[in-house]
SERO-769112 format. One record per residue (C-alpha): x, y, z. Coordinates in steps of 0.5 Angstrom, whole numbers, plus 500, padded with zeros to 3 digits. Layout:
N
> X Y Z .
...
END
This chain:
287
> 336 884 511 .
> 341 889 514 .
> 349 889 514 .
> 349 888 521 .
> 344 882 521 .
> 348 879 515 .
> 355 880 519 .
> 352 877 525 .
> 349 871 521 .
> 357 870 518 .
> 360 870 525 .
> 355 865 527 .
> 356 860 522 .
> 364 861 523 .
> 363 860 530 .
> 359 853 529 .
> 365 851 524 .
> 370 852 529 .
> 366 849 535 .
> 365 843 530 .
> 372 842 528 .
> 374 842 536 .
> 369 837 537 .
> 372 832 532 .
> 379 833 535 .
> 376 832 542 .
> 373 825 539 .
> 379 823 536 .
> 383 824 542 .
> 378 821 546 .
> 378 815 541 .
> 385 814 542 .
> 386 814 549 .
> 380 809 550 .
> 383 804 545 .
> 390 805 549 .
> 386 804 556 .
> 383 798 553 .
> 389 795 550 .
> 392 796 557 .
> 386 793 561 .
> 387 787 556 .
> 394 786 558 .
> 392 787 565 .
> 387 781 565 .
> 392 777 561 .
> 397 778 567 .
> 392 777 572 .
> 390 770 569 .
> 397 768 569 .
> 398 770 576 .
> 392 766 578 .
> 395 760 574 .
> 401 761 578 .
> 398 761 584 .
> 394 755 583 .
> 400 751 581 .
> 403 754 587 .
> 397 751 591 .
> 397 744 588 .
> 405 744 589 .
> 404 746 596 .
> 398 740 597 .
> 403 735 594 .
> 409 737 598 .
> 404 737 604 .
> 402 730 602 .
> 409 727 601 .
> 412 730 607 .
> 406 726 611 .
> 408 720 607 .
> 415 721 608 .
> 415 723 615 .
> 411 716 616 .
> 416 712 612 .
> 422 716 616 .
> 418 714 623 .
> 417 707 621 .
> 425 706 619 .
> 427 709 625 .
> 422 704 629 .
> 426 699 625 .
> 433 702 627 .
> 431 702 634 .
> 428 695 634 .
> 435 692 630 .
> 439 696 636 .
> 435 692 641 .
> 436 686 638 .
> 443 687 637 .
> 443 689 644 .
> 440 683 646 .
> 445 679 642 .
> 450 682 646 .
> 447 680 652 .
> 447 673 649 .
> 454 673 647 .
> 456 676 654 .
> 452 670 657 .
> 455 665 653 .
> 462 667 655 .
> 460 667 662 .
> 457 660 661 .
> 463 658 658 .
> 468 661 663 .
> 464 658 669 .
> 462 651 666 .
> 467 650 661 .
> 462 647 656 .
> 464 644 649 .
> 469 650 647 .
> 467 648 639 .
> 460 649 640 .
> 460 655 644 .
> 465 658 639 .
> 460 656 633 .
> 454 660 637 .
> 459 666 638 .
> 460 666 630 .
> 453 665 629 .
> 451 671 633 .
> 457 676 630 .
> 454 674 623 .
> 447 676 625 .
> 450 682 628 .
> 453 684 622 .
> 447 683 618 .
> 443 687 623 .
> 449 693 622 .
> 448 692 614 .
> 440 693 615 .
> 441 699 620 .
> 446 702 614 .
> 441 701 609 .
> 435 704 613 .
> 439 710 614 .
> 441 711 607 .
> 433 710 605 .
> 432 716 610 .
> 437 720 607 .
> 434 719 600 .
> 427 721 603 .
> 430 728 606 .
> 433 729 599 .
> 427 728 596 .
> 423 733 601 .
> 429 738 600 .
> 427 738 592 .
> 420 739 593 .
> 422 745 597 .
> 426 748 592 .
> 420 747 587 .
> 415 750 591 .
> 420 756 592 .
> 421 757 585 .
> 414 757 584 .
> 413 762 589 .
> 418 767 586 .
> 415 766 579 .
> 408 768 583 .
> 412 774 585 .
> 415 776 578 .
> 408 775 575 .
> 405 779 581 .
> 410 785 580 .
> 408 785 573 .
> 400 785 574 .
> 402 791 579 .
> 406 795 574 .
> 400 794 569 .
> 395 796 574 .
> 399 803 575 .
> 400 804 567 .
> 392 803 567 .
> 392 809 572 .
> 397 813 569 .
> 393 812 562 .
> 386 814 565 .
> 390 820 569 .
> 393 822 562 .
> 386 822 559 .
> 383 826 564 .
> 388 831 563 .
> 387 831 556 .
> 380 832 557 .
> 381 838 561 .
> 386 841 556 .
> 381 840 550 .
> 375 843 553 .
> 379 849 554 .
> 382 849 547 .
> 380 853 541 .
> 383 850 536 .
> 390 853 535 .
> 396 851 540 .
> 397 857 543 .
> 390 857 546 .
> 391 849 548 .
> 397 851 552 .
> 393 857 555 .
> 387 852 557 .
> 392 847 560 .
> 395 853 564 .
> 388 854 567 .
> 386 847 568 .
> 390 847 575 .
> 396 843 573 .
> 402 845 576 .
> 408 848 572 .
> 414 844 576 .
> 421 844 573 .
> 427 840 575 .
> 433 836 573 .
> 435 829 572 .
> 440 827 578 .
> 442 820 576 .
> 439 814 572 .
> 439 806 573 .
> 436 800 570 .
> 432 796 575 .
> 430 789 573 .
> 430 791 565 .
> 426 798 567 .
> 430 805 566 .
> 429 809 572 .
> 431 816 574 .
> 431 820 580 .
> 430 828 579 .
> 431 834 584 .
> 424 835 586 .
> 420 832 592 .
> 414 833 596 .
> 416 840 598 .
> 416 842 591 .
> 409 839 590 .
> 411 832 587 .
> 406 827 588 .
> 406 819 586 .
> 403 818 579 .
> 405 825 577 .
> 408 825 570 .
> 414 829 567 .
> 416 831 560 .
> 424 830 559 .
> 427 835 555 .
> 435 836 553 .
> 438 843 553 .
> 435 845 546 .
> 428 843 548 .
> 428 837 544 .
> 423 832 547 .
> 426 825 550 .
> 421 822 554 .
> 417 822 560 .
> 418 820 567 .
> 412 817 572 .
> 413 818 579 .
> 413 812 583 .
> 417 814 590 .
> 417 821 593 .
> 422 824 598 .
> 422 831 601 .
> 427 833 596 .
> 427 828 591 .
> 423 823 587 .
> 424 817 583 .
> 420 814 577 .
> 420 810 571 .
> 422 813 564 .
> 419 812 557 .
> 419 815 551 .
> 422 815 544 .
> 429 817 546 .
> 430 814 553 .
> 438 812 552 .
> 439 820 551 .
> 437 821 558 .
> 443 823 562 .
> 444 827 569 .
> 443 834 568 .
> 437 834 563 .
> 431 838 564 .
> 424 835 567 .
> 418 839 566 .
> 410 838 568 .
> 408 842 562 .
> 412 843 555 .
END
């Protein structure tokens, strides 16, 4: 075997070792990304189940409210009918009183007998008035019960909206993990082992290099958000991820874009040192 052939064999073995090591690194990173995606999908399924449960509760409450409303409306209608009847009876009693007074004036009948009849009619009218007050009180109680049921439906609706927001947030996380997994696959496929070659592969994968700064930060519903000095005019798109670093180049966290304007964008912050992210720190698509 000639020296050249031996050299070729050694180089072939060396390249095989390098290829094997690269495949091991790629497989390990793929497993990590796959596990993260599976966990996020499991959380999404749980939140979706919670949303379905809340929606079923809302539908049940709405059905109960509708049945109760129909029942209460029927009761209110019956009460209103009783009120009208009592008012009619009261009006009739008034007519009778007027007739009795007319008869008393015209015929001068027994004053004591007419007085007793008048007192009886007035007592009956007072009882009718008491019955009207009772029915009105009952109607007010029914109105309050209906209001309480409406408040319960409103509370269930708010809970459903909160669960739906959490579901959408988890769905966005699944999309983000999938995108990151695809990006890492592109980087690994172009890598040759050392970090310099991996950076070259990232530059060759078509991912844009965009740098900007944090303009302001705020907390919304317990989640840290930030606005950056880059927008659609700079090539920023919804779902794009930026690395946040301080002036010394130390990694603070990531920002995933939710909303994009022409000259600025807003996104959620996450990472090991989110508390240190202040206006003026730098954001980059590539470290």
